[in-house]
C-alpha positions in Angstrom: 71.1 -29.6 -237.7 71.2 -29.4 -234.1 74.7 -27.5 -234.4 73.1 -25.3 -237.4 70.3 -24.3 -235.2 72.5 -23.8 -232.4 75.0 -21.4 -234.0 72.2 -20.0 -236.3 70.7 -19.1 -232.7 73.9 -17.6 -231.6 74.2 -15.7 -234.6 70.5 -14.3 -234.3 71.6 -13.1 -230.5 74.9 -11.6 -231.7 72.8 -9.5 -234.8 70.3 -8.6 -232.6 72.9 -7.4 -229.6 74.8 -5.7 -231.8 71.5 -3.9 -233.4 70.5 -3.2 -229.8 74.1 -1.8 -229.0 74.3 0.2 -232.1 70.4 1.7 -231.4 71.7 2.4 -227.6 75.0 4.1 -228.5 73.0 6.5 -230.9 70.3 7.4 -228.3 73.2 8.1 -226.0 74.8 10.2 -228.7 71.8 12.2 -229.0 71.3 12.7 -225.6 75.3 14.0 -225.7 74.5 16.2 -228.3 71.4 17.8 -226.5 73.5 18.0 -223.5 76.1 19.6 -225.3 73.4 22.0 -226.6 71.6 22.5 -223.4 75.2 23.4 -221.8 75.9 25.8 -224.8 72.7 27.3 -223.9 73.2 27.8 -220.2 76.9 29.2 -221.1 75.2 31.4 -223.4 72.4 32.5 -221.4 74.9 33.4 -218.5 77.4 35.2 -220.9 74.3 37.5 -221.8 72.9 37.6 -218.7 76.4 39.2 -217.3 76.7 41.2 -220.1 73.4 43.0 -219.8 73.6 43.1 -216.2 76.8 45.0 -216.5 75.0 47.4 -218.6 72.3 47.5 -216.1 74.6 48.0 -213.4 76.7 51.1 -214.9 74.2 53.1 -217.1 70.5 52.6 -216.4 68.6 54.9 -214.6 65.4 53.1 -214.3 63.7 56.4 -214.8 65.4 57.8 -211.8 65.4 61.1 -213.6 62.1 62.2 -213.2 63.0 62.2 -209.6 66.0 63.6 -209.5 66.2 66.1 -212.1 62.4 66.7 -212.5 61.2 66.9 -208.9 64.8 68.1 -206.8 65.9 69.2 -209.8 69.6 68.9 -208.9 71.0 69.1 -212.8 69.9 72.9 -212.0 72.6 72.6 -209.6 75.3 70.9 -212.0 74.9 73.6 -214.9 74.8 76.6 -212.5 73.6 80.1 -213.6 75.9 80.6 -216.6 73.8 77.9 -218.6 70.5 78.2 -217.2 70.3 76.7 -213.8 71.2 77.9 -210.4 74.5 78.6 -208.0 78.1 78.4 -209.6 77.5 75.1 -210.9 79.6 71.9 -210.5 83.1 72.0 -211.9 84.8 68.6 -212.6 87.5 69.9 -210.0 84.6 70.3 -207.1 82.9 67.0 -208.4 86.0 65.0 -207.8 86.3 66.4 -204.5 82.9 64.7 -203.6 83.9 61.8 -204.8 82.8 61.6 -208.1 84.8 59.1 -210.3 85.2 59.6 -214.2 86.0 56.6 -217.0 88.9 57.2 -218.9 87.5 54.4 -221.3 84.8 56.9 -222.1 87.2 59.8 -223.2 87.9 60.3 -226.6 91.5 60.4 -227.0 91.8 64.2 -227.9 90.4 65.3 -224.8 92.5 62.7 -223.3 95.5 64.7 -224.9 94.0 68.3 -223.8 93.9 67.3 -220.5 97.3 66.1 -220.0 98.6 69.3 -221.6 96.4 71.3 -219.1 94.3 73.1 -221.9 91.1 71.9 -220.3 89.5 74.0 -217.6 88.5 72.1 -214.8 87.2 75.1 -212.8 84.7 75.4 -215.2 81.0 73.6 -215.2 81.0 73.5 -219.3 83.5 70.5 -218.7 81.2 68.8 -216.7 78.8 68.7 -218.9 81.0 67.8 -221.6 81.9 64.9 -219.7 78.0 63.9 -218.7 77.4 64.3 -222.6 80.2 61.7 -223.1 78.6 59.5 -220.5 81.9 59.4 -218.6 80.9 60.4 -215.0 80.1 57.0 -213.0 77.3 56.7 -211.6 75.7 60.2 -213.3 73.5 60.3 -216.5 72.8 63.7 -217.9 70.0 64.2 -220.1 70.2 66.9 -222.8 67.6 69.3 -225.0 68.2 69.6 -228.3 69.8 73.1 -228.1 72.4 71.3 -225.7 71.3 72.7 -222.6 70.8 69.9 -219.4 67.4 68.7 -219.1 67.5 66.6 -216.3 69.8 64.0 -214.5 69.7 60.4 -213.2 71.8 58.2 -211.3 73.0 54.5 -211.8 73.8 51.4 -209.3 77.5 52.5 -210.0 77.2 55.8 -208.5 77.8 53.9 -204.7 79.1 51.0 -205.9 81.8 51.5 -208.5 84.8 53.7 -208.5 88.1 54.2 -210.7 92.1 52.9 -210.7 93.1 56.3 -210.7 95.4 55.3 -213.9 94.8 58.6 -215.4 94.9 60.8 -212.4 93.6 61.0 -209.3 89.7 59.9 -209.6 89.9 59.3 -213.3 90.6 55.6 -214.6 89.2 52.3 -215.7 86.2 51.4 -213.6 86.2 49.0 -210.6 82.7 47.6 -210.8 81.6 46.4 -207.3 84.0 48.6 -205.4 82.7 50.8 -202.6 82.9 54.2 -203.5 84.5 55.3 -199.9 85.2 58.9 -201.4 81.9 59.7 -202.8 79.7 62.3 -200.7 76.4 61.4 -201.2 74.9 63.6 -199.0 76.7 66.4 -200.0 76.0 65.9 -203.8 71.9 65.6 -202.9 72.3 68.8 -200.6 72.7 70.5 -203.4 69.4 69.8 -205.2 67.7 73.5 -205.2 64.3 71.7 -204.6 64.0 69.5 -201.4 60.5 69.8 -200.4 59.7 66.4 -201.2 62.1 64.6 -199.2 61.2 67.1 -196.7 57.4 66.6 -196.8 58.0 62.8 -196.5 60.2 63.5 -193.3 57.4 66.0 -191.9 60.4 68.8 -191.6 62.0 71.5 -193.8 64.1 71.6 -196.2 67.1 73.3 -194.2 66.8 70.2 -191.9 67.0 67.9 -194.8 70.0 69.4 -195.6 71.6 69.5 -192.1 70.8 66.0 -192.1 72.3 65.4 -195.4 75.9 67.3 -195.1 76.3 65.4 -191.7 77.2 61.7 -193.5 80.2 62.7 -194.8 82.3 60.7 -197.8 81.7 57.2 -198.3 78.4 56.9 -195.9 74.5 56.7 -197.0 71.5 56.2 -194.9 69.0 54.2 -196.9 66.7 53.6 -193.7 66.3 57.6 -193.3 63.5 57.5 -195.5 61.7 54.2 -193.8 61.8 55.4 -190.2 63.2 58.8 -190.3 65.6 58.4 -187.7 68.4 61.1 -188.8 70.7 60.8 -186.0 71.8 58.3 -183.1 71.2 58.8 -179.8 74.1 60.0 -179.0 74.3 62.4 -181.6 76.3 61.1 -184.4 74.9 60.7 -188.0 72.5 57.4 -188.9 74.3 56.9 -192.1 76.3 53.9 -192.6 79.5 52.9 -194.6 78.8 52.0 -198.7 79.3 48.3 -198.8 81.1 46.7 -201.4 79.4 44.8 -204.2 81.6 42.3 -205.0 82.0 38.8 -204.1 78.4 38.2 -203.1 78.2 34.5 -204.4 77.0 32.2 -202.0 76.3 35.0 -199.6 72.4 34.6 -198.1 71.7 37.6 -196.7 73.0 41.2 -198.3 73.7 44.8 -196.2 75.2 45.3 -193.2 71.7 44.6 -191.4 70.5 41.8 -193.9 67.1 42.7 -195.0 67.4 39.8 -197.8 69.1 38.6 -200.7 71.1 40.6 -203.4 68.1 40.8 -205.8 65.8 42.2 -202.7 67.9 45.0 -201.9 68.5 45.7 -205.5 64.6 46.2 -206.2 64.4 48.2 -202.5 67.4 50.4 -203.5 65.7 50.9 -207.4 62.5 51.6 -206.5 62.8 53.3 -202.7 66.1 54.9 -202.6 67.0 55.8 -206.2 63.4 56.6 -206.9 63.1 54.3 -210.4 59.8 53.5 -211.9 58.8 49.7 -211.3 57.0 47.2 -208.3 58.2 46.5 -204.8 56.7 44.5 -202.1 58.1 44.1 -198.5 55.2 43.7 -196.0 57.6 44.4 -193.3 57.7 47.8 -194.3 53.6 48.4 -193.2 54.9 48.1 -189.5 54.1 51.3 -188.8 55.8 51.1 -185.4 59.3 50.3 -186.7 59.2 52.1 -190.1 56.6 55.0 -189.6 57.8 56.6 -193.0 57.7 53.7 -194.9 54.1 52.4 -193.7 52.7 56.1 -194.3 53.9 56.3 -197.9 53.0 53.1 -198.6 56.7 51.6 -199.7 55.5 48.1 -198.7 53.6 47.7 -201.8 55.0 50.6 -204.5 53.6 49.6 -207.9 54.3 52.0 -210.8 52.6 52.5 -214.1 55.7 52.0 -215.9 57.9 49.1 -214.6 61.4 50.0 -215.5 63.0 48.0 -213.1 61.5 44.4 -212.5 62.8 43.1 -216.2 66.5 44.3 -215.3 66.7 42.6 -211.9 68.0 39.0 -212.8 70.4 39.9 -215.1 71.6 42.6 -212.4 71.6 39.7 -210.1 73.8 37.6 -212.0 76.4 40.0 -212.9 76.8 41.2 -209.2 77.3 37.8 -208.1 80.0 37.5 -210.9 81.9 40.0 -209.7 84.8 38.5 -207.5 86.6 40.2 -204.6 89.9 41.4 -205.6 93.1 40.0 -204.7 95.3 42.7 -202.7 98.7 43.9 -204.1 101.6 41.2 -203.4 103.3 44.4 -201.6 100.4 45.4 -199.0 101.0 42.9 -196.7 103.5 40.6 -194.9 103.2 36.9 -196.5 104.6 35.1 -193.9 103.0 36.8 -191.1 99.8 36.3 -193.2 100.5 32.6 -193.0 101.0 32.8 -189.3 97.6 35.0 -189.0 95.7 32.0 -191.2 96.6 29.4 -188.3 95.1 32.2 -185.5 91.9 33.0 -187.6 91.4 29.3 -187.6 92.2 28.7 -184.1 93.0 30.7 -181.5 90.8 33.7 -182.7 87.8 31.5 -183.7 87.4 33.8 -186.4 86.2 31.4 -188.8 83.6 30.3 -186.7 81.4 33.1 -188.2 83.6 34.0 -191.2 83.5 30.6 -192.5 86.2 30.2 -195.7 86.1 30.6 -198.4 83.1 32.3 -198.1 84.2 34.3 -195.3 80.7 34.7 -193.9 78.1 31.8 -192.3 76.6 29.5 -194.9 73.0 30.3 -194.5 71.6 32.6 -192.2 74.8 34.6 -191.5 73.1 37.2 -188.9 73.8 37.9 -185.0 72.4 39.8 -182.6 74.3 43.2 -181.2 74.6 41.7 -177.7 76.4 38.8 -179.4 78.9 40.9 -181.5 79.2 43.4 -178.2 77.7 46.2 -179.8 75.0 48.6 -179.7 71.5 47.9 -181.5 70.5 50.8 -182.8 71.4 50.0 -186.5 70.2 46.7 -186.3 66.9 47.8 -184.7 66.1 49.7 -187.9 66.1 46.5 -190.0 63.2 43.7 -189.8 65.5 41.2 -188.2 67.2 43.4 -185.7 70.5 41.8 -186.1 73.6 42.4 -187.9 75.1 40.3 -191.2 78.5 38.6 -190.9 80.6 40.5 -193.3 82.2 38.8 -196.0 86.0 39.5 -195.7 87.6 38.9 -199.2 88.6 42.3 -200.8 88.6 44.0 -197.1 91.6 46.0 -198.4 89.9 47.7 -201.0 87.5 49.3 -198.2 89.6 50.2 -195.2 88.7 54.0 -196.0 86.0 55.4 -193.4 86.8 52.5 -191.0 85.2 49.2 -189.7 81.7 48.2 -189.2 78.6 49.2 -190.5 79.5 52.7 -189.3 83.0 52.7 -188.9 83.4 53.0 -185.6 87.0 50.9 -185.6 89.1 52.9 -187.4 91.8 50.2 -187.8 91.9 46.5 -187.9 94.1 46.7 -184.9 90.8 48.3 -183.2 88.8 45.4 -184.6 91.1 42.6 -183.4 91.0 44.4 -179.9 87.3 44.6 -179.5 86.8 40.8 -180.2 90.0 39.7 -178.1 87.8 41.7 -175.5 84.5 40.6 -176.2 85.5 37.0 -176.4 88.3 36.8 -174.1 90.8 35.1 -176.2 94.1 36.5 -174.7 95.7 37.0 -177.9 99.5 37.7 -177.8 100.5 41.1 -179.9 102.0 38.8 -182.3 98.8 36.6 -182.7 97.0 40.0 -183.0 99.9 41.6 -185.8 99.8 38.0 -187.8 96.1 37.9 -187.9 95.9 41.3 -189.3 98.4 41.0 -192.1 96.3 37.9 -192.9 93.2 39.8 -192.7 95.1 42.2 -195.2 95.9 39.3 -197.7 92.1 38.1 -198.2 
């Protein structure tokens, strides 16, 4: 009897253990299923954010057509007197000359055939209007009346931060989002606007002076701080505009733009509201500092509240899309591979570059800012930003934006000039061979 009791007890224990194990396994499976479902939700959300962010980046004007067309009347300069505007109009040849790009994927096959056959007049503004109707001009959107005439024009993020691969013709090809358009002459384009009274009034000057400032910028440059502090020129008389930076390879990078300011989404909000003149909400109490930002403080740019917000709900997806854009790898034939391998050792060792340009971010993880004194340059541009410092620029994809020079203002024409500067600044004593190898490595990033 005792034996039976013992065996019975063991049987009960085993039975309860099996039941408990089955219940535990079922719970785990439920958690795993829920976990997989949540993972799928994350993936789906991420994919949707990237897809929508791409649309925003490429095509959204945030309602800024009320400024570029409604206030500045830039569309009138584009269409010309022949189509009810002013002046000669902007032909495709002129548009390409000032750095505007055309998305070949937006062109119908018959038009591509006609262009290849030389049957399209690239000197006629009518062709530009046709390209705008196709939504094929990167960063520019035309708004048309029912009779086909141009009613207004707006700009998009892609205007400055996209280019094309020139696969069809120079300035015409597949989109390259995130690349800095160093061909784009923003100032020359804006200077075409018939009515610059708004910017002139903001800066307390006349339209002729505004046009003089705009035309001084040159290709690949833009002065985002002009309408904040009113400083159009450096103390040495050179334009205060800075080079357009790339918008790729930003994942993991803390502060953005040459002089910091804030995260990518902060700068997106600032640009969409204050530079593109879209309709939204923007808050940065630092711009209320009248001693540093007299124009912004007077205009109330520290606290912008549009009655209709067309920006804020798009910032998250725009942010995710930008962070998803990888820095492009250089073509294999654009650098010496053996020299680049040697240069990597110089980068990490004798040159001390990796102290600030920490791989694989190639900027500092954290507060990636330095004073002008640390960098051995002047503080003019850094003093136009809240932190009075310069960002350690990420180096990946450096090969895509060599046009116009290096640093925020292109002061160093070549990579050799940059290396020589730091060799002197930090007393490195690099040999000519080490310098040459280091340059090849920078070209390989």
